[in-house]
C-alpha positions as a Markdown table, in Angstrom:
| # | Residue | x | y | z |
|---|---|---|---|---|
| 1 | Unk | -48.1 | -73.7 | -5.9 |
| 2 | Unk | -44.3 | -75.3 | -5.4 |
| 3 | Unk | -43.8 | -78.7 | -5.8 |
| 4 | Unk | -41.4 | -80.7 | -4.1 |
| 5 | Unk | -38.0 | -79.2 | -3.7 |
| 6 | Unk | -35.3 | -81.0 | -5.8 |
| 7 | Unk | -33.3 | -83.7 | -3.4 |
| 8 | Unk | -30.3 | -82.1 | -4.0 |
| 9 | Unk | -31.0 | -79.0 | -2.2 |
| 10 | Unk | -30.9 | -79.2 | 1.4 |
| 11 | Unk | -33.3 | -76.3 | 3.2 |
| 12 | Unk | -32.0 | -76.3 | 6.6 |
| 13 | Unk | -28.3 | -76.0 | 5.0 |
| 14 | Unk | -29.3 | -73.2 | 2.6 |
| 15 | Unk | -31.2 | -71.6 | 5.5 |
| 16 | Unk | -28.4 | -71.7 | 7.9 |
| 17 | Unk | -26.0 | -70.5 | 4.8 |
| 18 | Unk | -28.6 | -67.0 | 4.6 |
| 19 | Unk | -28.5 | -66.5 | 8.0 |
| 20 | Unk | -24.7 | -66.6 | 8.4 |
| 21 | Unk | -24.3 | -64.5 | 5.5 |
| 22 | Unk | -26.7 | -61.8 | 7.0 |
| 23 | Unk | -24.7 | -61.3 | 10.2 |
| 24 | Unk | -21.4 | -61.0 | 8.1 |
| 25 | Unk | -22.6 | -58.3 | 6.3 |
| 26 | Unk | -24.5 | -56.5 | 8.7 |
| 27 | Unk | -21.2 | -56.8 | 10.9 |
| 28 | Unk | -19.4 | -55.5 | 8.2 |
| 29 | Unk | -21.3 | -52.2 | 7.9 |
| 30 | Unk | -21.4 | -51.9 | 11.6 |
| 31 | Unk | -17.6 | -52.2 | 12.0 |
| 32 | Unk | -16.9 | -50.2 | 8.7 |
| 33 | Unk | -19.5 | -47.4 | 8.4 |
| 34 | Unk | -20.4 | -45.5 | 11.2 |
| 35 | Unk | -19.3 | -41.9 | 11.2 |
| 36 | Unk | -18.6 | -41.0 | 14.7 |
| 37 | Unk | -17.5 | -37.3 | 14.3 |
| 38 | Unk | -20.2 | -36.4 | 11.8 |
| 39 | Unk | -22.9 | -38.5 | 12.4 |
| 40 | Unk | -24.8 | -40.9 | 10.4 |
| 41 | Unk | -22.6 | -43.4 | 8.1 |
| 42 | Unk | -19.6 | -42.4 | 5.8 |
| 43 | Unk | -20.7 | -42.0 | 2.6 |
| 44 | Unk | -18.2 | -43.8 | 0.7 |
| 45 | Unk | -15.5 | -47.2 | 1.2 |
| 46 | Unk | -13.7 | -48.7 | -1.8 |
| 47 | Unk | -13.3 | -51.5 | -3.2 |
| 48 | Unk | -10.8 | -52.5 | -0.6 |
| 49 | Unk | -12.9 | -51.3 | 1.9 |
| 50 | Unk | -10.4 | -48.0 | 2.8 |
| 51 | Unk | -12.7 | -45.0 | 3.6 |
| 52 | Unk | -12.7 | -42.0 | 1.0 |
| 53 | Unk | -12.7 | -38.9 | 3.1 |
| 54 | Unk | -14.8 | -36.1 | 3.3 |
| 55 | Unk | -17.2 | -37.3 | 0.3 |
| 56 | Unk | -21.0 | -36.4 | 0.4 |
| 57 | Unk | -23.5 | -38.4 | 1.6 |
| 58 | Unk | -26.0 | -39.8 | -0.6 |
| 59 | Unk | -29.6 | -40.2 | 0.3 |
| 60 | Unk | -30.3 | -43.7 | -1.3 |
| 61 | Unk | -27.5 | -45.0 | 0.5 |
| 62 | Unk | -29.2 | -43.8 | 3.7 |
| 63 | Unk | -32.9 | -45.0 | 3.2 |
| 64 | Unk | -31.3 | -48.2 | 2.0 |
| 65 | Unk | -29.5 | -48.6 | 5.5 |
| 66 | Unk | -32.7 | -47.5 | 7.2 |
| 67 | Unk | -34.8 | -50.0 | 5.5 |
| 68 | Unk | -32.2 | -52.6 | 5.8 |
| 69 | Unk | -31.5 | -51.9 | 9.7 |
| 70 | Unk | -35.0 | -52.0 | 10.1 |
| 71 | Unk | -36.0 | -55.0 | 8.2 |
| 72 | Unk | -32.9 | -56.9 | 10.0 |
| 73 | Unk | -34.3 | -55.7 | 13.7 |
| 74 | Unk | -37.9 | -57.2 | 12.9 |
| 75 | Unk | -36.6 | -60.3 | 11.1 |
| 76 | Unk | -34.2 | -61.2 | 14.1 |
| 77 | Unk | -35.3 | -59.1 | 17.1 |
| 78 | Unk | -31.8 | -57.9 | 17.5 |
| 79 | Unk | -31.2 | -55.2 | 19.9 |
| 80 | Unk | -28.0 | -53.7 | 17.7 |
| 81 | Unk | -30.1 | -53.3 | 14.5 |
| 82 | Unk | -32.7 | -51.6 | 15.9 |
| 83 | Unk | -30.0 | -48.6 | 17.3 |
| 84 | Unk | -28.5 | -48.7 | 13.9 |
| 85 | Unk | -32.0 | -48.3 | 12.7 |
| 86 | Unk | -32.5 | -45.6 | 15.1 |
| 87 | Unk | -29.3 | -43.8 | 14.0 |
| 88 | Unk | -30.3 | -44.0 | 10.5 |
| 89 | Unk | -33.4 | -42.3 | 10.8 |
| 90 | Unk | -32.3 | -39.7 | 13.1 |
| 91 | Unk | -29.7 | -39.0 | 10.1 |
| 92 | Unk | -32.3 | -39.1 | 7.4 |
| 93 | Unk | -35.1 | -36.9 | 9.6 |
| 94 | Unk | -32.3 | -34.3 | 10.6 |
| 95 | Unk | -30.1 | -33.8 | 7.5 |
| 96 | Unk | -31.9 | -34.9 | 4.5 |
| 97 | Unk | -35.3 | -33.8 | 5.4 |
| 98 | Unk | -36.3 | -30.6 | 3.9 |
| 99 | Unk | -38.4 | -28.9 | 6.3 |
| 100 | Unk | -39.4 | -26.1 | 3.9 |
| 101 | Unk | -40.1 | -27.6 | 0.4 |
| 102 | Unk | -41.0 | -30.9 | 1.9 |
| 103 | Unk | -39.1 | -34.2 | 0.7 |
| 104 | Unk | -35.5 | -35.6 | 0.9 |
| 105 | Unk | -32.6 | -33.7 | -0.9 |
| 106 | Unk | -30.4 | -36.1 | -3.2 |
| 107 | Unk | -27.1 | -35.4 | -0.7 |
| 108 | Unk | -25.0 | -33.5 | 1.9 |
| 109 | Unk | -21.9 | -33.1 | 2.4 |
| 110 | Unk | -19.6 | -35.4 | 5.0 |
| 111 | Unk | -20.6 | -32.5 | 7.6 |
| 112 | Unk | -24.7 | -32.7 | 7.0 |
| 113 | Unk | -25.1 | -29.4 | 4.9 |
| 114 | Unk | -27.0 | -30.3 | 2.1 |
| 115 | Unk | -25.3 | -30.7 | -1.8 |
| 116 | Unk | -27.7 | -31.3 | -3.8 |
| 117 | Unk | -31.2 | -30.5 | -3.1 |
| 118 | Unk | -32.6 | -31.9 | -6.1 |
| 119 | Unk | -35.9 | -33.9 | -5.6 |
| 120 | Unk | -35.3 | -37.4 | -7.4 |
| 121 | Unk | -38.7 | -39.3 | -7.5 |
| 122 | Unk | -36.4 | -42.4 | -7.3 |
| 123 | Unk | -35.0 | -40.9 | -3.8 |
| 124 | Unk | -38.5 | -40.3 | -2.3 |
| 125 | Unk | -39.6 | -43.3 | -3.2 |
| 126 | Unk | -36.7 | -45.3 | -1.1 |
| 127 | Unk | -37.2 | -43.2 | 1.8 |
| 128 | Unk | -41.1 | -43.9 | 1.9 |
| 129 | Unk | -40.2 | -47.9 | 1.3 |
| 130 | Unk | -37.8 | -47.2 | 4.2 |
| 131 | Unk | -39.9 | -45.0 | 6.6 |
| 132 | Unk | -42.9 | -47.8 | 6.0 |
| 133 | Unk | -40.3 | -50.4 | 7.0 |
| 134 | Unk | -39.2 | -48.1 | 10.0 |
| 135 | Unk | -42.6 | -47.4 | 11.1 |
| 136 | Unk | -43.3 | -51.6 | 11.5 |
| 137 | Unk | -40.3 | -51.7 | 13.8 |
| 138 | Unk | -41.4 | -48.5 | 15.5 |
| 139 | Unk | -45.0 | -47.9 | 15.4 |
| 140 | Unk | -44.6 | -44.1 | 15.8 |
| 141 | Unk | -46.7 | -42.2 | 14.4 |
| 142 | Unk | -43.8 | -39.5 | 13.4 |
| 143 | Unk | -42.4 | -42.0 | 11.2 |
| 144 | Unk | -46.0 | -42.8 | 9.3 |
| 145 | Unk | -46.6 | -38.9 | 9.1 |
| 146 | Unk | -43.0 | -38.4 | 7.0 |
| 147 | Unk | -43.6 | -41.5 | 4.9 |
| 148 | Unk | -47.1 | -39.9 | 4.1 |
| 149 | Unk | -46.1 | -36.6 | 3.7 |
| 150 | Unk | -43.7 | -37.6 | 0.8 |
| 151 | Unk | -46.2 | -39.9 | -0.7 |
| 152 | Unk | -48.6 | -37.1 | -1.4 |
| 153 | Unk | -45.6 | -34.8 | -2.3 |
| 154 | Unk | -45.1 | -37.2 | -5.3 |
| 155 | Unk | -49.1 | -37.8 | -5.9 |
| 156 | Unk | -48.9 | -34.0 | -6.1 |
| 157 | Unk | -45.8 | -32.6 | -8.1 |
| 158 | Unk | -44.8 | -36.1 | -9.7 |
| 159 | Unk | -48.3 | -37.8 | -10.9 |
| 160 | Unk | -49.0 | -37.4 | -14.5 |
| 161 | Unk | -53.0 | -37.2 | -13.9 |
| 162 | Unk | -53.6 | -37.3 | -17.6 |
| 163 | Unk | -51.2 | -40.0 | -18.9 |
| 164 | Unk | -50.4 | -41.5 | -15.9 |
| 165 | Unk | -47.4 | -42.5 | -14.2 |
| 166 | Unk | -44.2 | -40.4 | -12.8 |
| 167 | Unk | -42.0 | -37.6 | -13.9 |
| 168 | Unk | -38.6 | -38.0 | -12.7 |
| 169 | Unk | -37.1 | -35.2 | -11.1 |
| 170 | Unk | -37.7 | -31.7 | -9.8 |
| 171 | Unk | -36.0 | -28.6 | -8.5 |
| 172 | Unk | -36.0 | -28.4 | -4.4 |
| 173 | Unk | -38.9 | -26.8 | -4.9 |
| 174 | Unk | -41.0 | -28.9 | -7.1 |
| 175 | Unk | -40.3 | -27.0 | -9.9 |
| 176 | Unk | -39.4 | -28.7 | -13.8 |
| 177 | Unk | -35.8 | -29.2 | -14.4 |
| 178 | Unk | -34.2 | -29.9 | -17.8 |
| 179 | Unk | -31.6 | -32.6 | -16.3 |
| 180 | Unk | -34.1 | -34.9 | -14.9 |
| 181 | Unk | -31.5 | -38.5 | -15.5 |
| 182 | Unk | -31.3 | -40.5 | -12.3 |
| 183 | Unk | -27.2 | -41.1 | -13.1 |
| 184 | Unk | -24.9 | -40.0 | -15.4 |
| 185 | Unk | -25.4 | -43.6 | -16.9 |
| 186 | Unk | -29.1 | -43.0 | -17.3 |
| 187 | Unk | -31.0 | -41.4 | -20.6 |
| 188 | Unk | -32.6 | -37.8 | -20.1 |
| 189 | Unk | -36.5 | -39.2 | -20.5 |
| 190 | Unk | -39.3 | -38.2 | -18.8 |
| 191 | Unk | -40.5 | -41.8 | -17.3 |
| 192 | Unk | -38.2 | -44.6 | -16.7 |
| 193 | Unk | -38.9 | -48.1 | -15.7 |
| 194 | Unk | -36.5 | -48.1 | -12.8 |
| 195 | Unk | -38.1 | -45.2 | -11.1 |
| 196 | Unk | -41.1 | -46.7 | -11.8 |
| 197 | Unk | -40.3 | -49.9 | -10.4 |
| 198 | Unk | -39.1 | -48.5 | -7.1 |
| 199 | Unk | -42.6 | -46.2 | -6.7 |
| 200 | Unk | -44.3 | -49.7 | -7.0 |
| 201 | Unk | -41.8 | -51.1 | -4.2 |
| 202 | Unk | -42.3 | -48.5 | -1.9 |
| 203 | Unk | -46.3 | -48.1 | -2.2 |
| 204 | Unk | -46.2 | -51.6 | -1.9 |
| 205 | Unk | -44.6 | -51.2 | 1.8 |
| 206 | Unk | -46.5 | -48.4 | 2.5 |
| 207 | Unk | -49.9 | -49.9 | 1.5 |
| 208 | Unk | -48.7 | -52.3 | 4.4 |
| 209 | Unk | -48.9 | -49.4 | 7.1 |
| 210 | Unk | -51.3 | -47.1 | 5.6 |
| 211 | Unk | -53.9 | -49.2 | 3.7 |
| 212 | Unk | -56.2 | -46.1 | 2.6 |
| 213 | Unk | -58.2 | -46.6 | -0.8 |
| 214 | Unk | -56.0 | -43.6 | -2.4 |
| 215 | Unk | -52.7 | -45.6 | -1.4 |
| 216 | Unk | -54.3 | -49.1 | -2.9 |
| 217 | Unk | -55.6 | -47.0 | -6.0 |
| 218 | Unk | -51.8 | -45.5 | -6.5 |
| 219 | Unk | -50.1 | -48.7 | -6.0 |
| 220 | Unk | -52.8 | -50.3 | -8.5 |
| 221 | Unk | -51.8 | -47.9 | -11.1 |
| 222 | Unk | -48.6 | -48.2 | -10.9 |
| 223 | Unk | -48.9 | -52.1 | -11.1 |
| 224 | Unk | -50.8 | -51.2 | -14.4 |
| 225 | Unk | -48.2 | -49.3 | -16.1 |
| 226 | Unk | -46.3 | -52.4 | -15.8 |
| 227 | Unk | -48.9 | -54.2 | -17.4 |
| 228 | Unk | -49.8 | -51.4 | -20.2 |
| 229 | Unk | -46.6 | -49.9 | -20.9 |
| 230 | Unk | -43.2 | -51.2 | -19.2 |
| 231 | Unk | -43.5 | -54.8 | -20.3 |
| 232 | Unk | -42.5 | -56.1 | -23.7 |
| 233 | Unk | -44.5 | -58.9 | -24.8 |
| 234 | Unk | -42.5 | -59.1 | -28.0 |
| 235 | Unk | -39.1 | -60.2 | -25.7 |
| 236 | Unk | -40.3 | -61.1 | -22.6 |
| 237 | Unk | -38.6 | -57.7 | -20.5 |
| 238 | Unk | -39.0 | -54.3 | -20.0 |
| 239 | Unk | -38.8 | -51.3 | -21.8 |
| 240 | Unk | -36.4 | -48.8 | -19.5 |
| 241 | Unk | -37.2 | -45.3 | -21.1 |
| 242 | Unk | -40.0 | -43.5 | -22.3 |
| 243 | Unk | -41.2 | -40.1 | -23.2 |
| 244 | Unk | -43.9 | -38.4 | -21.6 |
| 245 | Unk | -46.4 | -39.8 | -24.0 |
| 246 | Unk | -45.3 | -43.5 | -23.4 |
| 247 | Unk | -43.3 | -44.0 | -26.2 |
| 248 | Unk | -40.7 | -46.4 | -25.7 |
| 249 | Unk | -36.9 | -45.0 | -26.3 |
| 250 | Unk | -34.0 | -47.2 | -26.6 |
| 251 | Unk | -33.7 | -51.0 | -26.8 |
| 252 | Unk | -31.7 | -52.3 | -23.9 |
| 253 | Unk | -32.8 | -54.8 | -21.8 |
| 254 | Unk | -31.7 | -55.1 | -18.4 |
| 255 | Unk | -31.6 | -58.7 | -16.6 |
| 256 | Unk | -31.2 | -57.4 | -13.1 |
| 257 | Unk | -34.4 | -55.3 | -13.3 |
| 258 | Unk | -36.3 | -57.9 | -15.1 |
| 259 | Unk | -35.8 | -60.7 | -12.2 |
| 260 | Unk | -36.3 | -58.3 | -9.7 |
| 261 | Unk | -39.5 | -56.9 | -10.9 |
| 262 | Unk | -40.5 | -60.7 | -11.2 |
| 263 | Unk | -41.0 | -60.8 | -7.8 |
| 264 | Unk | -41.9 | -57.3 | -6.9 |
| 265 | Unk | -45.0 | -57.2 | -9.0 |
| 266 | Unk | -45.9 | -60.4 | -7.8 |
| 267 | Unk | -45.9 | -59.2 | -4.4 |
| 268 | Unk | -47.8 | -55.8 | -5.4 |
| 269 | Unk | -50.2 | -58.0 | -6.9 |
| 270 | Unk | -50.6 | -60.3 | -3.9 |
| 271 | Unk | -51.0 | -57.3 | -1.4 |
| 272 | Unk | -53.4 | -55.8 | -3.8 |
| 273 | Unk | -55.5 | -59.0 | -3.5 |
| 274 | Unk | -57.3 | -57.8 | -7.3 |
| 275 | Unk | -57.9 | -60.9 | -8.7 |
| 276 | Unk | -58.8 | -59.2 | -12.0 |
| 277 | Unk | -55.2 | -58.7 | -12.3 |
| 278 | Unk | -53.7 | -61.7 | -10.5 |
| 279 | Unk | -53.6 | -64.1 | -13.6 |
| 280 | Unk | -52.2 | -61.3 | -15.8 |
| 281 | Unk | -49.5 | -60.4 | -13.4 |
| 282 | Unk | -48.5 | -63.9 | -12.8 |
| 283 | Unk | -48.2 | -64.4 | -16.7 |
| 284 | Unk | -45.7 | -61.5 | -16.8 |
| 285 | Unk | -43.9 | -62.0 | -14.2 |
| 286 | Unk | -43.1 | -66.0 | -15.4 |
| 287 | Unk | -42.5 | -64.6 | -18.9 |
| 288 | Unk | -39.2 | -62.2 | -17.4 |
| 289 | Unk | -38.5 | -64.8 | -15.2 |
| 290 | Unk | -38.4 | -67.4 | -18.3 |
| 291 | Unk | -36.6 | -64.8 | -20.3 |
| 292 | Unk | -33.7 | -64.2 | -18.0 |
| 293 | Unk | -33.5 | -68.1 | -17.3 |
| 294 | Unk | -33.2 | -68.3 | -21.0 |
| 295 | Unk | -31.0 | -65.5 | -22.0 |
| 296 | Unk | -28.8 | -64.3 | -18.9 |
| 297 | Unk | -27.5 | -67.5 | -16.8 |
| 298 | Unk | -24.1 | -68.1 | -17.4 |
| 299 | Unk | -22.4 | -71.5 | -17.0 |
| 300 | Unk | -21.2 | -70.9 | -13.5 |
| 301 | Unk | -24.7 | -69.7 | -12.5 |
| 302 | Unk | -23.8 | -66.0 | -12.5 |
| 303 | Unk | -26.0 | -63.7 | -13.9 |
| 304 | Unk | -25.2 | -61.3 | -17.4 |
| 305 | Unk | -25.8 | -57.7 | -16.8 |
| 306 | Unk | -27.2 | -56.7 | -19.9 |
| 307 | Unk | -28.3 | -56.9 | -23.6 |
| 308 | Unk | -29.9 | -55.7 | -27.0 |
| 309 | Unk | -31.7 | -57.2 | -29.9 |
| 310 | Unk | -28.3 | -58.5 | -31.2 |
| 311 | Unk | -27.3 | -60.2 | -27.8 |
| 312 | Unk | -25.1 | -59.7 | -24.9 |
| 313 | Unk | -23.5 | -55.9 | -24.9 |
| 314 | Unk | -22.0 | -56.7 | -20.9 |
| 315 | Unk | -21.1 | -59.9 | -20.0 |
| 316 | Unk | -20.0 | -58.4 | -16.5 |
| 317 | Unk | -21.7 | -60.0 | -13.0 |
| 318 | Unk | -22.9 | -57.4 | -10.8 |
| 319 | Unk | -23.9 | -57.7 | -7.1 |
| 320 | Unk | -27.5 | -56.7 | -6.7 |
| 321 | Unk | -28.8 | -58.7 | -10.2 |
| 322 | Unk | -27.2 | -61.9 | -8.5 |
| 323 | Unk | -29.3 | -60.8 | -5.3 |
| 324 | Unk | -32.3 | -60.5 | -7.0 |
| 325 | Unk | -32.1 | -63.6 | -9.1 |
| 326 | Unk | -31.9 | -66.0 | -6.2 |
| 327 | Unk | -35.1 | -64.4 | -5.5 |
| 328 | Unk | -36.4 | -64.2 | -8.3 |
| 329 | Unk | -35.6 | -67.4 | -9.6 |
| 330 | Unk | -37.1 | -69.1 | -6.3 |
| 331 | Unk | -40.4 | -67.0 | -6.5 |
| 332 | Unk | -40.8 | -68.4 | -10.1 |
| 333 | Unk | -40.2 | -71.7 | -8.7 |
| 334 | Unk | -43.0 | -71.2 | -6.0 |
| 335 | Unk | -45.6 | -70.3 | -8.6 |
| 336 | Unk | -44.9 | -72.8 | -11.1 |
| 337 | Unk | -43.1 | -75.8 | -8.9 |
| 338 | Unk | -40.7 | -76.3 | -11.5 |
| 339 | Unk | -37.4 | -77.5 | -10.4 |
| 340 | Unk | -35.2 | -75.5 | -13.1 |
| 341 | Unk | -35.6 | -72.5 | -10.8 |
| 342 | Unk | -35.3 | -73.7 | -7.7 |
| 343 | Unk | -31.8 | -74.7 | -9.0 |
| 344 | Unk | -31.1 | -71.7 | -10.7 |
| 345 | Unk | -32.0 | -69.5 | -7.7 |
| 346 | Unk | -29.7 | -72.3 | -5.5 |
| 347 | Unk | -26.7 | -72.0 | -8.7 |
| 348 | Unk | -26.4 | -68.3 | -8.3 |
| 349 | Unk | -26.1 | -68.3 | -4.7 |
| 350 | Unk | -23.4 | -70.5 | -5.4 |
| 351 | Unk | -21.6 | -67.9 | -7.8 |
| 352 | Unk | -22.4 | -65.1 | -4.9 |
| 353 | Unk | -20.4 | -67.2 | -2.4 |
| 354 | Unk | -17.6 | -68.3 | -5.0 |
| 355 | Unk | -17.2 | -64.9 | -6.9 |
| 356 | Unk | -19.3 | -62.2 | -5.1 |
| 357 | Unk | -18.3 | -62.4 | -1.5 |
| 358 | Unk | -14.8 | -60.7 | -0.8 |
| 359 | Unk | -13.3 | -63.5 | 1.7 |
| 360 | Unk | -10.2 | -60.5 | 1.9 |
| 361 | Unk | -12.0 | -57.3 | 2.8 |
| 362 | Unk | -15.3 | -58.6 | 3.7 |
| 363 | Unk | -18.9 | -57.6 | 2.0 |
| 364 | Unk | -19.5 | -58.2 | -1.8 |
| 365 | Unk | -17.8 | -56.8 | -4.8 |
| 366 | Unk | -19.3 | -54.9 | -6.7 |
| 367 | Unk | -19.0 | -56.9 | -10.2 |
| 368 | Unk | -17.0 | -59.7 | -11.5 |
| 369 | Unk | -15.9 | -60.3 | -15.0 |
| 370 | Unk | -17.6 | -62.9 | -16.8 |
| 371 | Unk | -15.1 | -65.7 | -15.5 |
| 372 | Unk | -15.8 | -64.7 | -12.0 |
| 373 | Unk | -12.6 | -62.2 | -11.5 |
| 374 | Unk | -13.4 | -59.5 | -9.1 |
| 375 | Unk | -13.2 | -55.9 | -10.6 |
| 376 | Unk | -11.9 | -53.8 | -8.0 |
| 377 | Unk | -12.5 | -50.4 | -9.4 |
| 378 | Unk | -15.9 | -49.3 | -7.2 |
| 379 | Unk | -17.2 | -49.3 | -4.3 |
| 380 | Unk | -17.4 | -51.6 | -1.5 |
| 381 | Unk | -19.9 | -48.9 | -0.1 |
| 382 | Unk | -20.9 | -45.7 | -1.8 |
| 383 | Unk | -24.6 | -43.7 | -3.1 |
| 384 | Unk | -25.0 | -46.7 | -5.2 |
| 385 | Unk | -23.8 | -49.5 | -2.9 |
| 386 | Unk | -25.8 | -50.6 | 0.1 |
| 387 | Unk | -26.6 | -53.7 | 1.9 |
| 388 | Unk | -30.2 | -53.4 | 0.8 |
| 389 | Unk | -30.5 | -56.0 | -2.2 |
| 390 | Unk | -28.0 | -58.6 | -0.5 |
| 391 | Unk | -29.8 | -58.2 | 3.0 |
| 392 | Unk | -32.9 | -58.6 | 1.2 |
| 393 | Unk | -32.0 | -61.3 | -0.4 |
| 394 | Unk | -30.9 | -63.0 | 3.0 |
| 395 | Unk | -34.4 | -62.1 | 4.7 |
| 396 | Unk | -36.3 | -62.9 | 1.7 |
| 397 | Unk | -34.8 | -66.5 | 1.4 |
| 398 | Unk | -34.9 | -67.4 | 5.2 |
| 399 | Unk | -38.7 | -66.5 | 5.2 |
| 400 | Unk | -39.4 | -68.3 | 1.5 |
| 401 | Unk | -37.4 | -71.7 | 2.9 |
| 402 | Unk | -39.3 | -71.9 | 6.3 |
């Protein structure tokens, strides 16, 4: 439905910029993160790119690396990316995979011994997402079998068959645990939007390689949860936390998750081809994109981080919402033809180039303050900082601008 692209937006130049940035990011990770001594990839580098020795290696970083290298190899045909995808797969299989209880551990130490054996559903989802992408790349039955095994474990132990949705975390043997938080910043609630968003993302990719009726049913149910519970029609954003009975908890607004969901929900709806919900999903995706457009874009094009009913409560500009905004606003432009969304996408990309990309130490800063000054207290690479958001932005925009 996209109309004419605004004349000031030069798509050929943009595509070239995204191709160059993809190569820059991939080169940084190849040069700085391969652990030749202990296998796989290092667990952490600080804001200046300095290696943090002997730290745990997390499944979120490693599954995202597997997805990133696989997706980049598929898109570019680069054999180096394929070899790195193979390396990532081997490490996940050899060290994170639980041969006894199934699924993947949360973390291992720097030598590969498991450190935290909790089964976070968020982590299982990212591993399904990554394995599905790696299967597209390699067509190896073993890979699809691993993704299928995790899918069925999640459905068996985490899926609430009575009230719908997915419980957040379990012990190694899939029994209940008291602390089910995803991170120290999260509330200890039974069902959270972030986990469900990435279950949706994972099941969407898994459905591409395993288009069975059961996978379709599971994906459709997760998508329906966003229509029924997560989406808040009063403010055009997503509820973040719920108890097990779907009573919302808290009132924070995460602009990054809203704009990310605005295109991930549409991607899921498109692959499902369920005409009965396409119209409603499109409406909600555009409501969320418009909410972020109205509330979160700063004068420099950067996306503010968080709000509550009183207004902005965190005006820092984190790397990942910027990447998701570039995709999310362009997706809104494609759905509506409204030029303001295309301009918003390009303006956020300009902010990334001016303030998020690190011209000194490479890769992207974790965040800046409101004025665009980098805050150098957090990782350049680590348990929560991988090339997944920024490489996906490059790949999505290269495809969407074609």
